[in-house]
C-alpha positions in Angstrom: 18.0 130.8 109.2 20.9 130.2 110.9 22.4 127.1 111.8 24.4 126.1 115.2 26.7 123.2 115.4 28.0 121.0 118.1 31.3 121.0 119.5 31.1 117.5 118.0 30.5 118.1 114.8 32.9 121.0 115.5 36.1 118.5 115.3 34.7 115.8 113.5 34.7 118.4 110.5 38.4 120.0 111.6 39.3 116.5 111.7 38.2 115.4 108.5 39.8 118.6 106.7 43.0 117.5 108.8 42.8 114.6 107.4 42.5 115.8 104.0 45.9 118.3 104.2 47.4 115.3 105.9 46.6 112.8 102.2 47.7 116.5 100.1 51.1 116.9 101.7 51.8 113.0 101.8 50.4 113.0 97.6 52.6 115.9 97.0 55.9 114.1 98.7 55.4 111.1 96.7 54.9 112.9 93.9 58.2 114.4 94.3 59.9 111.1 94.8 58.4 110.0 91.9 59.1 112.4 89.4 62.5 114.0 91.0 64.1 116.0 89.1 63.5 118.1 86.3 63.5 115.9 82.8 66.4 118.2 81.9 68.3 116.9 85.0 70.7 113.5 84.2 73.5 113.9 87.0 73.9 110.3 87.9 76.3 108.6 89.6 77.6 105.3 88.5 79.5 102.2 90.2 82.5 103.7 88.9 82.4 106.5 91.3 81.4 104.7 94.0 83.7 102.4 93.5 86.4 105.0 94.2 85.1 105.6 97.9 87.7 104.4 100.8 86.5 104.8 104.4 89.9 106.2 105.8 90.8 104.8 109.7 94.4 106.8 110.9 95.4 106.3 114.8 98.1 107.9 116.0 100.3 106.3 118.8 102.6 107.2 121.7 105.0 105.5 123.3 106.6 107.4 126.2 110.5 107.0 125.3 113.1 109.1 127.5 112.7 110.6 131.1 113.7 114.4 131.4 113.9 114.9 134.7 116.7 115.5 137.1 119.2 112.1 136.8 117.8 111.3 140.8 114.0 111.6 139.4 114.2 109.5 136.7 116.4 107.2 138.2 113.9 106.5 141.3 111.1 107.0 138.9 109.3 103.8 136.8 109.2 103.8 132.7 105.7 104.6 131.6 104.1 101.8 130.0 100.7 103.0 128.8 100.9 104.0 125.9 98.9 107.3 124.1 96.3 106.5 121.3 94.1 108.5 118.8 91.9 107.1 116.3 90.3 109.8 113.6 87.9 108.5 110.8 87.7 110.3 107.5 86.9 109.8 103.7 89.3 109.3 100.6 89.3 109.0 97.3 91.0 106.4 94.7 92.5 108.5 92.1 94.9 105.8 90.6 96.6 102.4 90.3 100.3 102.4 89.1 101.6 98.8 88.5 100.4 96.8 91.9 100.1 99.7 93.7 96.6 101.4 95.1 96.9 105.6 95.3 94.5 107.6 97.4 93.3 110.6 98.2 92.2 112.4 101.8 92.3 115.2 102.7 95.7 116.5 104.5 94.8 116.3 108.2 93.7 113.5 108.6 96.7 111.7 108.1 98.5 114.9 110.1 97.0 115.5 113.6 99.8 118.3 116.0 101.0 114.9 118.4 102.5 116.4 121.7 106.0 115.5 121.9 105.7 115.1 125.8 103.3 113.1 128.4 103.8 113.8 132.0 104.1 110.7 134.5 103.7 110.9 137.9 104.2 114.9 137.3 107.7 113.7 135.3 107.6 114.8 132.1 109.2 111.5 129.2 109.6 112.3 125.8 107.2 111.3 123.2 108.0 108.9 119.9 104.8 109.0 118.0 103.9 106.8 115.0 100.7 107.0 112.5 98.9 104.1 110.8 96.7 103.8 108.5 94.4 101.4 107.0 91.4 102.1 104.6 88.4 100.0 104.2 86.8 100.0 99.9 83.8 100.5 99.4 82.7 96.2 99.8 84.7 96.3 103.5 87.6 95.2 101.9 90.1 96.3 104.1 93.5 97.2 103.0 96.6 99.7 104.7 98.8 102.9 103.3 101.8 104.1 103.7 102.4 108.4 103.5 103.4 109.4 100.5 102.7 113.5 101.1 100.5 116.4 103.0 100.6 119.3 102.0 99.5 121.3 105.1 98.4 124.8 103.1 96.1 122.8 101.1 95.0 120.3 103.0 95.2 117.2 100.7 97.4 114.0 101.6 98.3 111.4 99.0 99.3 107.7 100.5 100.2 104.8 99.1 98.5 101.5 99.2 99.9 97.4 97.6 98.0 95.7 95.6 95.2 97.3 92.7 91.8 97.6 94.4 88.9 100.3 93.7 87.9 101.7 91.1 90.0 105.4 90.1 88.2 108.4 88.9 89.7 110.8 86.2 90.9 114.8 87.6 88.9 116.7 86.2 90.7 119.6 83.6 88.2 122.6 84.3 86.8 123.9 87.8 82.6 124.2 87.1 80.8 127.5 86.9 78.6 128.3 89.6 75.9 126.8 89.8 76.3 123.7 88.4 75.1 120.2 89.6 78.0 118.1 91.8 77.9 115.6 93.9 79.6 114.2 96.7 80.5 110.9 98.4 82.1 110.6 102.4 81.0 108.9 105.4 79.7 112.1 107.8 80.0 110.0 111.5 81.6 107.5 110.1 78.7 106.3 108.8 79.1 103.3 105.7 78.5 100.0 106.0 79.9 97.3 103.0 78.2 98.0 99.7 76.8 101.2 101.5 77.9 105.7 101.8 76.2 108.3 101.3 75.8 110.5 98.2 75.1 114.2 98.6 74.2 116.3 95.5 74.5 120.0 95.3 75.6 123.2 94.0 79.3 124.3 93.7 78.6 127.7 94.5 82.2 129.6 94.1 85.7 130.5 95.6 86.9 132.5 97.8 90.3 134.8 97.7 92.0 131.9 99.5 91.0 128.8 97.1 88.8 127.5 99.1 85.8 125.6 96.8 82.8 125.3 98.1 79.2 123.9 97.4 75.8 123.5 99.2 76.1 119.7 100.4 76.4 118.5 104.2 79.5 118.0 105.8 80.5 116.6 109.3 83.2 115.2 110.9 83.9 112.3 108.5 83.3 114.1 105.4 87.4 115.6 105.5 89.0 113.7 102.4 84.8 113.1 100.8 85.4 113.6 96.8 83.6 115.6 95.0 82.7 115.3 91.7 81.6 117.3 88.7 78.6 116.3 86.7 80.7 114.1 84.4 81.6 112.3 87.3 85.4 113.5 87.7 87.6 114.7 90.6 87.4 118.3 91.3 88.2 118.3 94.6 88.5 117.1 98.3 85.9 118.4 101.7 88.5 119.5 104.1 86.2 122.3 106.1 82.6 123.1 106.5 81.1 126.4 107.7 80.6 126.7 111.3 77.6 129.4 111.3 75.6 126.9 107.8 75.5 123.1 108.4 74.7 122.7 104.4 78.5 124.4 103.2 81.4 122.9 102.8 84.4 123.4 101.6 87.0 122.4 99.3 90.8 122.1 98.5 91.1 123.9 95.1 91.0 121.8 91.2 94.3 123.6 90.3 96.2 122.1 93.7 94.7 118.7 93.2 96.5 118.5 89.8 99.1 120.0 90.8 100.0 117.4 93.8 98.7 114.3 91.1 101.4 115.9 88.8 104.3 115.4 91.2 104.0 112.8 93.7 101.6 109.9 92.4 103.5 108.0 89.0 101.6 107.9 86.0 100.9 104.7 85.1 103.2 102.0 82.7 101.9 100.5 80.0 104.3 98.1 78.0 104.6 98.9 73.9 102.7 97.1 72.0 104.8 94.8 69.6 
């Protein structure tokens, strides 16, 4: 005996099958959210790492100074009153408190940009005097001013000093993780940040290339530059400085040994009073 289903019944059966399939997908997704990683996954982000995060805002301002035209042309050309400006957002991390000062590390290119030394006004060249201003926002939204101490252009690392003790300093790792070890990154890509909230990403350490760039399987975007990378123990191992052009979920950071050298050379050790 053969049965023939009407088009309406076929549509009804298909709809039920589709609904069942969707329910299964939702259930599996929900189970994954609850179960998370396997039981041996112990990587956690403490308040120390979260409160070490810094949103970095850098403004570059250029003011026209000397007229570079002929004496006759400069005499009749009014001095330009416009200010050339450029703003950059990045991420950073509190590395140490020393006396009443806080030391922050971020990417070198966040602190230093290739600024023009001349500007044209009515086709007349003028020298341009530039100033750099750095402002930090800690995890709770408090603002702090900073002064650049050192920029390592080769390894893309910047050290900045700020008045007062704020944020939570993190410890620097003593060893490079093994390829395949879990790591996590706290960053503000595209400036995504709000007091009390900052994105946290998890991935793996992939290894380093011949130029000592450390590779991590984490997403990076503009604004991630200078963001800290921590090992499974919560210790600082790198600062993100760039991303892969061909693969967006692959971030590149500075080598741990370069961080260690910079900290040793440019950040003083905390002074503790001697016990009586």
